N, C-alpha and C positions, 0 to 999 in steps of 0.2 A: 504494500500500500504506500501511497505517497507520504503519509504521516502515521505516527503511532496513535491508535485510538482504543478506548475501551468504552463499554456501555453504548456502543453505536448500534444502529439497526441495519440489518441486511435483508435484501430480497433479490430475486433474479427473474429476468424475462427469459424467454426461450433461447436467447442468444448472448445476453450480457448479465453480469452481476453488478450489484449496487450496494453502496454503504452510505448511510446518511446520519448526520449528527454525531453524538458521542462526546467523549472527553479526550482532549488531545494531550500531547506530551508535556505541555505546560500546565496541565490540570485545569484547562479552560473548556467549558461546554461550548460546542460549535453547532452550526446549522448547515455545514458544507455537505454536498453530495458528490460522490465519486462513482464513475462508471468503469467497470473492468471489462475489457475485450479479450477473451481467451484466445482468439485467433492470432492476435498480435502481441499478446501478453503485455498490454499497456493499460494505464489508468488515465482517465480524463475527468477533470473537474466539471460538473454540470451545475444547474441552477440550485441556489440555496433553498433550504426548507422554508416554508412560509412563516413559521414561528422563528423569532430571533435566535433561540437556543433550544436544543432538545437532546435528551439522552434517556436511555432506559425505557423506551417505548416499544412499539411493535410495528413491523412493516411486512406487507404481504403482496405478492403478485396477484393481480385480479384481471387477467385478460389483456386488454389493450392499455392498461394503466396499472399502477400500484397504489396501495393505500398505506399511510403511515399515521400513527396517532398515539395518544396517551404519553407517558413519560413526564419528565419535568425539566426545569431549567437549571437545577442545581444537583451536584453530586449527592446521591443517596436521598434526594428530596429533603435537603437540610432546611435549617431555619429560614423562613421567608420564601421557600420554594413555591413556584407556580406550577401546579399540576394540570397538565393539558387533558381535557376531556373530548376534544375534537379530533377529526381526521382530515388529512389533506391528501390530494390525489397527484400522482406523478405521471406526466404525459411522456411516454417513451419517445414518441416522434419528435417532440419539441424540446425535451430535456428540461422541463420546468414543473414546478409545484404550483398547485392552486388549492384554495380552501374548498371544503364541501360543507353541506348542512348536517353531516352525520355527527351527532353528539352522543357520546357514550354515557348512558344514564346511570351506569353503575358507579360513576365517580372516577376521579383521576387516581393513577397509581403508577408504580414502576414495574418493569419486567413482566408484563402480562404474557399470556400465551394465546395462540389463535390458529385458525385453519380456514382455508377457503375450500368449501365442499360444493361442487356444482357452481351455482351462481350466488351462493350465500356465504357470508362471512361470519365466523364464530370467534368470539373473543371473551376471555375471562381470566381469573386468577390474578397473580401479581402481588405486589408488596407496597406497604405504606407505613411509615412510622406514625402511629396514631394511638395514643394511650398504650404504648408498648409496641414492639415489632409485630406487625399484623400481616398475615398471609390471607389474601382473598380466596374464596372458593366459588364465587359466582360465575355464571356462564350465560352469555348473551348471543342472540342471533340478529344480524343486520339484514332485514328483508322488508321492503326493497330499500328503504332509506331511513328506517327507524330501528333502534336497538330494542329488542324484546327479551326480558329475562326468561331463562329456561331453568331446568333443574340444576342445582348446585353440583359442582364437582365433588366426588368423594375425596376427602383429605385424611391423612393420618392424624392421630392425636398429637397434642403438644409433645415435643421431643426434648429430653434433657440429656446432655452429653458433656464429657465422657462419663460413663457410668460402668464400673467404679471410677472414682476420681480422687485426687490427692491434694490439688492446689486450687483448681477452678472448676466451676460448673457453668454450662451455658444452656439457655433456653431458646428453642426454636418454636415459637407459638403459632397456632393456626387461627387465633382470634385475639381481639384486644384484651390486654390485661393491665392491672394497675398496681399489683403488689405481689411479692414473693415472700413466703414464710417457710423457714426450714425448722422442723421439729425433731428432737431426739426421740428415742424409743419410749421415754417417760411422758411424752406429749408436751415438753417444754419448748418454747420458741428460743432457738439459739442464734438465729440470724434472720433478718428481714430487710427488705429494701423496696422502694417504689420504682415504677417503670421509668421515671425520669433519670434513674441511676444506671439504666441499661440492663441488658439481659445476661450479664456475667456476675456470678457469685464467687467471691474469694473465700475459700474454705480451708486454707492452709493452717489456720490456727485451731481448727476443731479436732477433737480426738477421733481416732478410727472407730468405725461402727456403722450401723444402719440408721438412716434418717428418712423423714418424709418431707418432700417439698410440696407445698401447697401453692397453686397458681390462682390468684384471685382476680376476678374480672367482672364487668357489668353483665356479662352473659352467663355467669355462674363460675364456680370454683372447680378445680380439678387437682388431683394429688398424684405424685410419682414417688416411688420408693427409690432412694439413692444410697449408694455405699461409699463411704469415705475410707480410703486406705491409709495405712501408715506411711509417713513421709520417708 
């Protein structure tokens, strides 16, 4: 590629590959579009994305054009980030982006997944830091120009890792949470922290043994058994 990028969006026509947006080598979110020609093994810069900055969204080939949307204008959707809920259309013939009226009613997020099946676009999932790290499980169909909610994707339960652990525990949550409480086998709270402190628990000071981690949130609480090993 002409520049180093991460969190960019990629899509392909029958003859060319494309990369749009992302975060460059200087840690700056961009709106640049690059076209790759496999026949000549060359990259060409094309028209910029219609949004000033975009990273962590989704892009899909859709026949005579491509669609790109969602994502945000800041790395990891940080403080003050603008989360995009719209989609833009890329014209292969002219090499330019233009806005559409497609508005994702599920709300803005990073790193969604999607598929084009027949003439219908399906989009869902993704991530947003919102009362804790939150993984979406919604699933929407775009037909013909409106997003309609379908059945949610089946997701695994909240994951706590590594388990056993000796120094640190991490939570991968599938729903919003606001507090973590760690209990010893006698039911005493030995450690607690709010979502604003992040999803990592430092446990190096605790004795080895079995513990219960309670994940508290507005949609209910869940518990996981964890083992702390000797240091």
